[in-house]
C-alpha positions as CSV (number, residue, x, y, z in Angstrom):
1,M,-5.4,174.1,168.0
2,I,-2.4,173.3,165.8
3,D,-3.0,172.3,162.2
4,W,-0.7,169.3,161.7
5,K,-2.1,168.4,158.2
6,W,1.2,169.4,156.7
7,T,3.0,167.0,159.0
8,A,0.6,164.2,158.1
9,L,1.1,164.7,154.4
10,I,4.9,164.5,154.8
11,V,4.6,161.3,156.9
12,L,2.2,159.6,154.5
13,A,4.5,160.5,151.5
14,G,7.3,158.6,153.2
15,T,9.9,160.5,151.2
16,V,11.5,163.9,151.2
17,L,9.5,166.3,149.1
18,P,11.7,167.8,146.4
19,L,12.3,171.5,146.2
20,S,11.6,172.7,142.7
21,A,14.1,175.6,142.9
22,A,17.1,175.9,145.2
23,D,16.4,179.5,146.0
24,L,16.1,181.2,149.4
25,N,13.0,183.1,148.1
26,D,11.2,179.7,147.8
27,L,11.7,179.3,151.6
28,T,11.3,182.8,153.0
29,T,11.0,186.4,152.0
30,V,14.5,187.5,151.2
31,G,15.6,190.5,153.3
32,S,13.0,189.9,156.0
33,T,14.3,190.4,159.5
34,P,13.8,188.0,162.4
35,T,11.7,189.5,165.2
36,K,12.8,189.4,168.8
37,V,10.2,187.4,170.8
38,V,11.9,187.0,174.2
39,G,15.0,188.9,175.6
40,D,16.9,189.4,178.8
41,C,18.4,185.9,178.9
42,K,22.0,184.9,179.5
43,F,22.6,182.4,176.7
44,T,19.7,180.8,174.8
45,E,19.9,177.4,173.1
46,G,17.9,174.2,172.2
47,P,14.6,175.4,170.9
48,A,11.9,172.7,170.5
49,F,8.3,173.0,169.5
50,S,5.8,170.7,171.2
51,P,2.9,169.0,169.5
52,K,0.8,170.6,172.3
53,G,1.4,174.0,170.7
54,F,4.1,175.7,172.8
55,L,7.8,176.3,172.3
56,L,10.6,175.5,174.8
57,F,14.1,176.8,174.8
58,S,17.1,176.6,177.2
59,D,18.6,179.6,179.1
60,I,21.8,177.7,180.0
61,P,23.6,179.9,182.6
62,N,20.3,180.4,184.5
63,S,19.8,176.6,184.5
64,R,16.2,176.9,183.2
65,I,14.0,175.8,180.4
66,V,11.6,178.6,179.3
67,R,8.1,178.0,177.8
68,L,6.6,180.3,175.2
69,D,2.9,179.9,174.6
70,A,0.9,180.9,171.5
71,D,-0.4,184.0,173.2
72,G,3.2,185.3,173.6
73,S,3.3,184.7,177.4
74,T,6.4,183.0,178.9
75,S,6.9,180.9,182.0
76,E,9.5,178.6,183.5
77,F,9.0,175.1,182.3
78,L,11.8,173.5,184.3
79,S,14.1,175.0,187.0
80,P,16.7,174.0,187.8
81,S,17.2,172.3,184.4
82,G,20.7,170.7,184.9
83,K,21.9,173.5,182.6
84,A,20.0,171.9,179.8
85,N,21.1,172.6,176.2
86,G,19.6,170.7,173.3
87,L,15.9,169.7,173.4
88,V,13.6,167.7,171.2
89,F,10.0,166.4,171.3
90,D,8.6,163.2,169.9
91,A,5.2,163.1,168.3
92,A,3.6,162.0,171.6
93,G,4.9,165.1,173.4
94,H,7.6,163.5,175.5
95,L,10.7,165.8,175.9
96,Y,14.3,164.7,175.5
97,A,17.0,166.9,176.8
98,C,20.8,167.2,177.0
99,Q,21.6,168.3,180.6
100,G,25.1,169.6,180.0
101,G,25.6,170.6,183.6
102,S,24.4,167.3,185.0
103,R,26.3,165.5,182.2
104,R,23.4,163.3,181.1
105,V,20.6,162.9,178.5
106,V,17.1,162.6,180.0
107,K,13.5,161.9,179.0
108,I,10.7,163.9,180.6
109,A,7.4,162.0,180.3
110,I,4.3,163.9,179.1
111,Q,2.0,162.0,181.5
112,D,3.5,163.0,184.8
113,G,6.6,165.1,184.2
114,K,8.8,162.3,185.5
115,I,12.5,162.8,184.6
116,E,14.5,159.7,183.8
117,A,18.2,159.5,182.7
118,L,18.8,157.8,179.3
119,A,22.6,158.1,179.4
120,D,25.1,159.5,181.9
121,R,28.2,157.3,181.5
122,F,30.0,155.3,178.9
123,D,32.7,152.6,179.5
124,G,32.3,153.3,183.2
125,Q,33.2,157.0,183.0
126,P,30.9,160.1,183.1
127,L,30.0,161.7,179.9
128,N,31.7,165.0,179.0
129,S,28.8,167.4,178.6
130,P,25.9,166.3,176.3
131,N,25.1,169.1,173.9
132,D,22.5,168.3,171.2
133,L,20.4,165.3,170.2
134,A,18.2,164.0,167.4
135,L,15.6,161.2,167.3
136,D,16.0,158.7,164.5
137,G,12.4,157.5,163.9
138,K,13.4,154.0,165.0
139,G,12.9,154.5,168.7
140,G,16.5,155.7,169.3
141,L,18.4,158.9,169.5
142,Y,21.8,160.3,168.7
143,F,23.6,162.8,170.8
144,T,26.8,164.8,170.8
145,D,29.2,165.0,173.8
146,P,31.7,167.8,173.5
147,R,33.1,170.0,176.3
148,Y,33.2,173.8,176.5
149,G,34.3,176.4,179.0
150,A,37.3,177.0,181.2
151,D,37.6,173.4,182.4
152,M,38.4,171.5,179.3
153,K,39.2,168.2,181.1
154,I,37.2,165.3,179.8
155,D,36.5,161.9,181.3
156,Q,35.9,160.2,178.0
157,S,38.7,159.3,175.6
158,C,37.2,161.7,173.0
159,M,34.5,164.2,172.3
160,G,32.2,161.7,170.6
161,V,28.8,161.0,169.2
162,Y,26.6,158.4,170.8
163,Y,23.5,156.4,170.0
164,V,20.8,155.3,172.6
165,D,18.7,152.5,171.2
166,A,15.0,151.9,171.9
167,S,15.9,149.7,174.9
168,G,18.2,152.4,176.4
169,K,21.6,150.8,175.5
170,T,24.2,153.4,174.7
171,T,27.0,153.0,172.1
172,R,29.6,155.4,170.7
173,V,29.2,155.8,167.0
174,I,31.7,158.6,166.1
175,D,35.1,159.2,167.7
176,S,37.0,161.0,165.0
177,L,35.6,164.6,165.2
178,K,37.4,167.3,167.3
179,R,34.2,168.7,169.0
180,P,30.9,167.5,167.5
181,N,28.0,169.9,168.3
182,G,24.7,170.1,166.4
183,I,23.1,166.9,165.1
184,L,20.2,165.9,162.8
185,V,18.7,162.8,161.3
186,S,17.3,163.3,157.7
187,I,13.6,163.0,157.2
188,D,14.0,159.7,155.4
189,G,16.2,158.4,158.3
190,K,19.1,157.5,156.0
191,S,21.5,160.2,156.9
192,L,23.1,161.7,160.0
193,Y,24.3,165.2,159.9
194,V,26.9,166.3,162.5
195,A,28.3,169.8,163.0
196,E,32.1,170.2,163.5
197,P,32.5,173.9,164.6
198,N,36.2,173.7,165.2
199,E,36.6,173.3,161.4
200,R,33.4,175.2,160.2
201,Q,32.3,171.8,158.7
202,L,29.1,169.9,158.3
203,W,29.5,166.1,158.1
204,Q,27.1,163.6,156.6
205,Y,27.1,159.9,157.5
206,Q,24.9,157.2,156.0
207,I,22.8,155.3,158.5
208,T,23.0,151.6,157.5
209,A,21.1,150.4,160.6
210,P,20.0,152.0,163.9
211,G,23.2,153.1,165.5
212,K,25.3,151.9,162.6
213,L,27.1,154.5,160.3
214,S,29.2,154.6,157.2
215,A,32.4,156.6,157.0
216,G,31.5,160.2,157.0
217,K,32.1,162.9,154.4
218,I,32.2,166.7,154.6
219,I,29.3,168.2,152.6
220,F,29.8,171.9,153.6
221,T,32.5,174.2,155.0
222,G,31.5,177.7,156.1
223,D,33.3,180.7,154.7
224,A,35.7,182.1,157.2
225,T,34.7,185.7,156.4
226,K,31.0,185.4,155.8
227,D,30.1,182.7,158.2
228,G,32.7,182.9,160.9
229,G,32.7,180.0,163.5
230,G,30.1,177.2,163.4
231,P,28.0,175.4,162.7
232,D,26.3,175.0,166.0
233,G,22.6,173.9,166.3
234,M,20.6,172.9,163.2
235,C,17.1,172.0,162.0
236,L,15.3,170.7,158.9
237,D,12.4,172.0,156.9
238,Q,9.8,169.7,155.2
239,H,12.0,169.3,152.1
240,G,15.0,168.2,154.1
241,N,16.9,171.4,153.7
242,I,19.3,172.1,156.5
243,Y,19.3,175.4,158.5
244,T,22.7,175.7,160.3
245,T,23.9,178.4,162.7
246,Y,27.1,180.3,161.8
247,N,27.2,184.1,162.0
248,G,23.7,183.9,160.8
249,I,21.5,181.0,159.4
250,V,23.2,179.2,156.5
251,V,20.6,177.3,154.5
252,L,21.7,174.2,152.6
253,S,20.1,171.5,150.5
254,P,20.1,167.9,151.8
255,A,23.3,167.3,149.9
256,G,25.0,170.4,151.4
257,E,24.6,172.8,148.5
258,L,24.4,176.4,149.6
259,I,20.9,177.9,149.1
260,G,21.4,181.2,151.0
261,R,22.0,183.0,154.2
262,I,19.6,184.6,156.7
263,D,20.9,187.5,158.8
264,V,20.1,187.4,162.5
265,P,20.5,190.5,164.9
266,E,22.5,188.4,167.4
267,H,24.9,185.5,166.8
268,P,22.6,182.4,166.6
269,A,23.2,179.2,168.5
270,N,20.3,177.0,167.4
271,C,16.9,177.0,165.5
272,T,13.7,175.0,165.0
273,F,10.4,175.2,163.2
274,G,7.1,175.7,164.9
275,G,3.9,177.8,165.1
276,A,0.3,176.9,164.4
277,D,1.1,175.8,160.8
278,G,4.7,174.8,161.4
279,K,5.9,177.7,159.3
280,T,7.8,179.8,161.8
281,L,11.5,179.6,162.2
282,Y,12.5,180.1,165.9
283,I,16.1,181.1,166.5
284,T,18.0,181.2,169.8
285,A,20.6,183.9,169.6
286,R,22.8,184.8,172.6
287,T,20.4,186.7,175.0
288,S,17.2,186.4,172.9
289,L,14.7,184.3,171.0
290,Y,13.8,185.4,167.5
291,S,11.1,184.3,165.1
292,L,10.9,184.5,161.3
293,P,7.8,183.6,159.1
294,M,8.6,181.0,156.5
295,K,7.0,179.7,153.3
296,V,7.8,176.2,154.2
297,A,7.1,174.1,157.3
298,G,9.5,172.1,159.5
299,A,10.3,168.4,159.3
300,P,7.8,166.2,161.2
301,L,8.5,164.9,164.7
302,A,9.7,161.4,165.2
303,E,7.1,159.1,166.5
304,R,8.9,158.1,169.7
305,G,12.3,158.0,171.4
306,P,14.1,155.5,173.7
307,S,13.1,154.3,177.2
308,P,15.7,154.3,180.0
309,A,17.7,151.2,180.6
310,P,16.7,149.9,184.1
311,Q,20.2,150.4,185.6
312,V,20.4,154.0,184.4
313,S,16.9,154.9,185.5
314,R,17.5,153.6,189.1
315,R,20.8,155.4,189.4
316,Q,19.6,158.7,188.2
317,S,16.1,159.2,189.5
318,F,15.4,162.9,189.8
319,R,15.9,164.7,193.1
320,G,15.7,168.4,193.6
321,A,13.3,171.3,193.4
322,M,11.5,171.6,190.0
323,H,8.2,172.4,188.4
324,L,6.6,171.9,185.0
325,T,4.1,174.2,183.4
326,Q,1.0,172.6,182.0
327,D,-1.0,172.8,178.9
328,K,-3.2,175.9,179.2
329,N,-6.0,174.1,177.4
330,A,-6.0,171.2,179.8
331,G,-9.0,172.6,181.7
332,D,-9.3,171.1,185.2
333,D,-6.8,168.4,184.5
334,A,-3.9,168.0,187.0
335,K,-0.5,166.5,186.5
336,E,2.0,165.1,189.1
337,V,5.1,167.1,189.7
338,E,8.1,166.1,191.9
339,I,9.4,168.7,194.3
340,K,12.4,167.5,196.1
341,G,11.2,164.5,198.1
342,I,7.4,164.8,197.6
343,K,5.0,164.6,194.7
344,L,2.1,167.0,194.2
345,L,-0.9,166.8,191.8
346,I,-1.1,170.4,190.6
347,P,-4.2,171.6,188.6
348,A,-3.2,172.6,185.0
349,N,-4.5,176.1,185.4
350,W,-2.4,176.9,188.5
351,K,0.5,178.9,187.1
352,P,4.0,178.0,188.3
353,E,6.2,180.9,189.2
354,K,9.9,181.3,190.0
355,P,10.3,181.0,193.8
356,S,10.5,184.5,195.3
357,N,13.1,183.6,197.9
358,N,15.6,180.9,198.7
359,L,13.4,179.3,201.4
360,R,10.8,178.3,198.7
361,L,11.1,175.2,196.6
362,A,8.2,176.1,194.4
363,Q,5.2,178.4,194.2
364,Y,2.0,178.4,192.1
365,K,-0.7,180.9,191.4
366,P,-4.3,179.6,191.0
367,P,-6.9,181.5,189.0
368,A,-8.7,184.2,191.0
369,A,-12.4,183.8,191.9
370,D,-14.8,186.4,190.6
371,G,-14.3,189.7,192.3
372,D,-11.0,188.7,194.0
373,K,-8.2,191.1,193.1
374,P,-5.2,190.2,195.3
375,T,-3.8,186.9,194.0
376,A,-3.6,183.7,196.0
377,E,-0.5,181.5,196.0
378,L,0.6,178.0,197.0
379,V,4.1,178.0,198.5
380,V,6.1,174.8,199.1
381,S,9.1,174.7,201.4
382,S,11.1,172.1,203.3
383,F,13.4,171.8,206.3
384,G,15.2,168.9,207.8
385,G,13.8,167.0,210.8
386,D,10.5,168.3,212.1
387,G,11.0,171.8,210.9
388,G,10.8,173.3,214.4
389,G,7.9,171.2,215.5
390,V,4.3,171.0,214.4
391,D,2.8,173.1,217.2
392,Q,5.4,175.9,216.9
393,N,4.5,176.3,213.2
394,L,0.7,176.2,213.9
395,K,1.1,178.9,216.5
396,R,3.2,181.1,214.2
397,W,0.6,180.7,211.5
398,N,-2.2,181.7,213.9
399,D,-0.3,184.9,214.8
400,Q,-0.2,185.9,211.1
401,F,-4.0,186.7,211.5
402,T,-5.4,189.3,213.8
403,S,-7.2,187.8,216.8
404,E,-10.4,189.8,216.2
405,G,-12.8,187.8,214.1
406,R,-10.3,185.0,213.5
407,K,-11.6,181.5,212.9
408,I,-9.2,178.5,213.3
409,K,-9.8,174.8,212.6
410,L,-6.9,172.3,213.1
411,T,-7.1,168.8,211.8
412,T,-4.7,165.9,211.2
413,G,-4.6,162.9,208.9
414,D,-2.5,160.5,206.9
415,C,-1.9,160.7,203.2
416,P,0.2,158.3,200.9
417,Q,3.4,160.5,201.6
418,G,3.1,160.7,205.4
419,K,1.3,162.2,208.3
420,Y,0.1,165.8,208.0
421,T,-1.5,168.5,210.2
422,L,-3.7,171.1,208.5
423,S,-4.4,174.6,209.8
424,D,-7.5,176.3,208.3
425,I,-7.6,180.0,209.3
426,S,-9.8,182.8,208.0
427,G,-10.0,186.5,209.0
428,T,-7.7,189.5,208.6
429,Y,-4.3,188.4,207.4
430,L,-1.2,190.4,208.3
431,Q,0.8,190.4,205.1
432,S,4.5,191.0,205.2
433,S,6.3,192.2,202.0
434,G,9.4,190.4,203.2
435,G,7.8,187.0,203.5
436,P,6.5,184.9,206.5
437,F,9.8,185.1,208.4
438,A,10.3,188.8,208.0
439,G,9.6,191.4,210.6
440,G,8.6,195.0,210.2
441,K,5.4,196.6,208.9
442,K,2.5,194.3,208.2
443,T,-0.4,195.1,205.8
444,P,-3.9,194.0,207.1
445,M,-5.7,191.9,204.4
446,P,-9.3,191.4,205.5
447,E,-11.4,188.4,204.2
448,Y,-8.4,186.2,203.8
449,R,-8.0,182.5,204.3
450,S,-5.0,180.2,204.7
451,L,-4.8,176.5,204.4
452,S,-1.4,175.5,205.8
453,V,0.0,172.0,206.1
454,V,2.9,170.4,207.9
455,L,3.6,167.2,206.1
456,L,6.1,164.8,207.7
457,V,7.6,162.5,205.1
458,P,9.6,159.5,206.5
459,D,13.3,159.8,205.8
460,E,12.8,163.2,204.2
461,G,11.7,165.6,207.0
462,A,9.0,168.3,207.2
463,Y,7.4,169.9,204.1
464,F,5.3,173.0,204.4
465,L,2.4,173.7,202.0
466,R,0.9,177.1,202.5
467,F,-2.1,178.1,200.4
468,T,-3.0,181.7,201.2
469,G,-5.1,184.4,199.6
470,P,-8.6,186.0,199.3
471,E,-11.2,183.8,201.0
472,K,-13.3,183.2,197.9
473,T,-10.4,182.0,195.9
474,I,-9.0,179.7,198.6
475,T,-12.5,178.3,199.3
476,A,-13.0,177.6,195.6
477,C,-9.7,175.8,195.4
478,A,-9.7,174.1,198.8
479,E,-10.6,170.6,197.5
480,A,-7.9,170.8,194.8
481,F,-5.4,171.8,197.4
482,R,-6.2,168.8,199.5
483,K,-6.0,166.5,196.4
484,S,-2.6,168.0,195.6
485,F,-0.9,166.0,198.4
486,G,-3.4,163.2,198.7
487,A,-5.4,164.3,201.7
488,D,-9.0,163.3,202.5
489,A,-11.0,165.7,204.6
490,A,-13.5,163.0,205.6
491,K,-10.8,161.0,207.3
492,E,-9.2,163.9,209.2
493,T,-9.6,164.2,213.0
494,E,-9.4,167.2,215.2
495,Y,-5.9,168.4,216.3
496,V,-5.4,170.1,219.6
497,L,-2.4,172.3,220.3
498,K,-0.3,171.1,223.3
């Protein structure tokens, strides 16, 4: 359980708490080295700490958002992620993300994981590549829209900064910077900080009203030798001090005065505060995520962000394979996830995993029943049309169990998403290391059970839900499996193979 008392005190105070001495030793132990928490990524970015107690960060080239839990375990939160970059949570737990590859800014709702676009165009043209974002505490958010990579062509007239107000309306608020990157709103909501890495500059703008800015001024320029290129991503501590990423972390006062520098083993791209007491600085640096204990906590989360404008939400409803991990403390709660053209209600303690082959859209691992050692899994896949026919798939699934001692029950029914046929088989399963379509050697797995479904979704085609594993585990989770796609066993009728 997270102790958010430090956040409450800051919010109640309503002002930035002054730092008595502008010295790095007041913030962290000078000379302490960040510790690698996660490695083996391609390029890490956008760390954000959830009020639910976990950290997310982007692994951009792999088009995934990674989740780090308090126990140190990691899992994929969203894949594919639209090559998400900057991430930020509001106090309710909703996630806002810059999907640079998809060229849009989105909101991911905490209730059901629904992904909605907040902004994807301006003046009738696609955005360049949204990079980073910040909530303003007034129901809106600011985001930067630069462009990187080999293809430098942009559709907008500049690399700008934009504001999405509480109703979802997007306006451009800065058009004079060469390539704006990291962005922050001060704790008191009166200043906007924008990174200009092309010039090693940090700019400050006074916020006169939501989405309205004064002329900006440069408050810090990095040293070419000590700091190199930057700044990139940034974060704030509870006093309003700014942590900017250059060659290392450059720490500045709210007015841009240099407090000190923190060395990082790899070149950092972004940073945020988190942890049980808010006093851990998480740093995304090239291939890794690092952490550093601090003496101060991070700035509080904004209460809420914007809602999508109706025309944006309709045009950019999410389509594609994805899955969201759930809060480990959610018990038997279940949340709806969208997987291509269907929606499933997945129990919170069913762990999502990266699909093991290209035929799978998603896969989940439920907790094992007592005494069960091999793990069960739910696999979701899809094919156009009828997927080869209902009967052909049922016969193929029958043949994956030995005929001796095999028990088969076939039923059919209707659920909110379409007509389905369910195969319930128990006995000795012939497991292939290469997957259900692979030939070669099979390993007999006695006392197994499989609940397999062909779900025919109008205008979408056939979806296959295969829940296979040790019989005790499958039996314990059978009701949850049916609920996942809206089936009702009491309304099913017998199905006979033709």
